[in-house]
C-alpha positions as CSV (number, residue, x, y, z in Angstrom):
1,M,0.4,-136.6,33.1
2,S,-1.1,-133.7,35.0
3,N,-0.7,-130.1,34.3
4,Y,-0.8,-129.4,38.1
5,E,2.3,-127.4,39.0
6,N,2.1,-126.8,42.7
7,T,5.7,-127.5,43.8
8,D,4.6,-128.0,47.4
9,N,2.0,-130.5,46.4
10,V,-0.4,-128.8,48.8
11,L,-3.8,-127.8,47.6
12,P,-5.4,-124.5,48.9
13,H,-8.2,-126.5,50.6
14,Q,-7.7,-130.0,52.1
15,H,-10.8,-132.2,52.0
16,G,-9.3,-135.5,53.2
17,E,-9.1,-137.0,49.8
18,D,-6.0,-138.6,48.3
19,E,-5.3,-135.4,46.2
20,E,-1.8,-136.5,45.2
21,K,-3.2,-139.7,43.5
22,I,-6.1,-137.8,42.0
23,I,-3.7,-135.1,40.6
24,K,-1.3,-137.8,39.3
25,D,-4.1,-139.6,37.5
26,M,-5.9,-136.5,36.1
27,P,-6.1,-136.6,32.3
28,S,-3.8,-134.3,30.4
29,D,-5.2,-131.3,28.6
30,E,-4.5,-133.1,25.3
31,M,-6.4,-136.2,26.4
32,A,-9.3,-134.2,27.7
33,R,-9.5,-132.3,24.4
34,S,-9.5,-135.6,22.5
35,V,-12.2,-137.3,24.6
36,S,-14.3,-134.1,24.5
37,G,-14.1,-134.0,20.7
38,I,-15.2,-137.6,20.4
39,L,-18.1,-137.1,22.8
40,K,-19.1,-133.9,21.0
41,L,-19.1,-135.8,17.7
42,L,-21.4,-138.4,19.2
43,G,-23.5,-135.7,20.7
44,D,-25.3,-135.4,17.3
45,P,-28.3,-137.8,17.3
46,S,-27.8,-138.7,13.6
47,R,-24.1,-139.6,14.1
48,L,-24.9,-141.5,17.3
49,K,-27.4,-143.6,15.4
50,I,-25.0,-144.2,12.5
51,F,-22.2,-145.1,14.8
52,W,-24.4,-147.5,16.7
53,L,-25.6,-149.1,13.5
54,L,-22.0,-149.6,12.3
55,C,-21.1,-151.2,15.5
56,H,-23.4,-154.0,14.5
57,C,-22.9,-154.3,10.8
58,E,-21.0,-153.2,7.8
59,E,-23.2,-151.0,5.5
60,C,-23.1,-148.8,2.4
61,V,-24.2,-145.2,2.3
62,I,-27.5,-146.0,0.5
63,N,-28.5,-148.6,3.2
64,I,-27.4,-146.3,6.0
65,A,-29.5,-143.6,4.5
66,A,-32.6,-145.9,4.3
67,L,-32.1,-147.2,7.8
68,T,-31.8,-143.7,9.3
69,E,-34.3,-142.0,7.1
70,M,-31.7,-139.5,6.0
71,S,-30.5,-138.3,2.5
72,S,-27.3,-140.0,1.1
73,P,-25.4,-136.6,1.1
74,A,-26.3,-136.1,4.8
75,V,-25.1,-139.6,5.7
76,S,-21.9,-139.1,3.7
77,H,-21.2,-135.9,5.7
78,H,-21.7,-137.7,9.0
79,L,-19.6,-140.7,7.8
80,R,-16.8,-138.3,6.8
81,L,-16.7,-136.9,10.4
82,L,-16.9,-140.3,12.0
83,K,-14.1,-141.6,9.8
84,S,-11.8,-138.6,10.4
85,S,-12.2,-139.2,14.1
86,G,-11.1,-142.8,13.8
87,L,-14.5,-144.2,15.0
88,I,-15.3,-145.9,11.7
89,V,-13.4,-147.4,8.8
90,S,-14.3,-148.0,5.2
91,R,-13.4,-150.4,2.4
92,R,-14.2,-150.3,-1.3
93,E,-15.7,-153.1,-3.2
94,G,-16.0,-152.2,-6.9
95,K,-17.8,-148.9,-7.0
96,E,-19.4,-149.4,-3.5
97,M,-17.9,-148.1,-0.3
98,Y,-18.7,-150.0,2.9
99,Y,-18.4,-148.7,6.5
100,K,-18.2,-150.3,9.9
101,A,-17.0,-149.3,13.4
102,A,-13.2,-149.4,13.8
103,D,-12.0,-152.4,15.8
104,T,-10.5,-150.4,18.7
105,E,-10.9,-150.4,22.5
106,M,-12.4,-146.9,22.3
107,T,-15.1,-147.8,19.8
108,K,-16.0,-151.0,21.8
109,S,-16.2,-148.9,25.1
110,L,-18.3,-146.2,23.4
111,H,-20.6,-148.9,22.0
112,V,-21.1,-150.5,25.4
113,T,-21.6,-147.1,27.0
114,I,-24.3,-146.0,24.4
115,E,-26.2,-149.3,24.9
116,S,-25.9,-149.0,28.7
117,V,-27.1,-145.4,28.8
118,A,-29.9,-146.1,26.3
119,D,-30.9,-149.4,28.1
120,I,-30.8,-151.4,24.9
121,T,-29.0,-154.6,24.0
122,C,-27.2,-155.7,20.9
123,P,-29.3,-157.4,18.3
124,G,-29.0,-161.1,17.7
């Protein structure tokens, strides 16, 4: 739903585009904030690498730290942010916590986009 409130449905400048359709399909402020927040979150290189890794496997903090050459506390911080955004999920097995990408359309789309932009392909 658009926040556009011109009761005449006439824009100040007409450029020959189908403005009515564009306005109708424009993301809401809430949706724009949500998407912007996710993209901001993945704008950090460490979180991007962790997210990409977890799109391919389920891992514990210690292994993620080793694979990304980061400290466990730093990895835990990034995991907390990724989890609170809904991009990753976790499960406990005994004392160990395992993380992986959430099984959602959004995470799948982000994964494909990251690989497309980076010109890399999925392992195996």
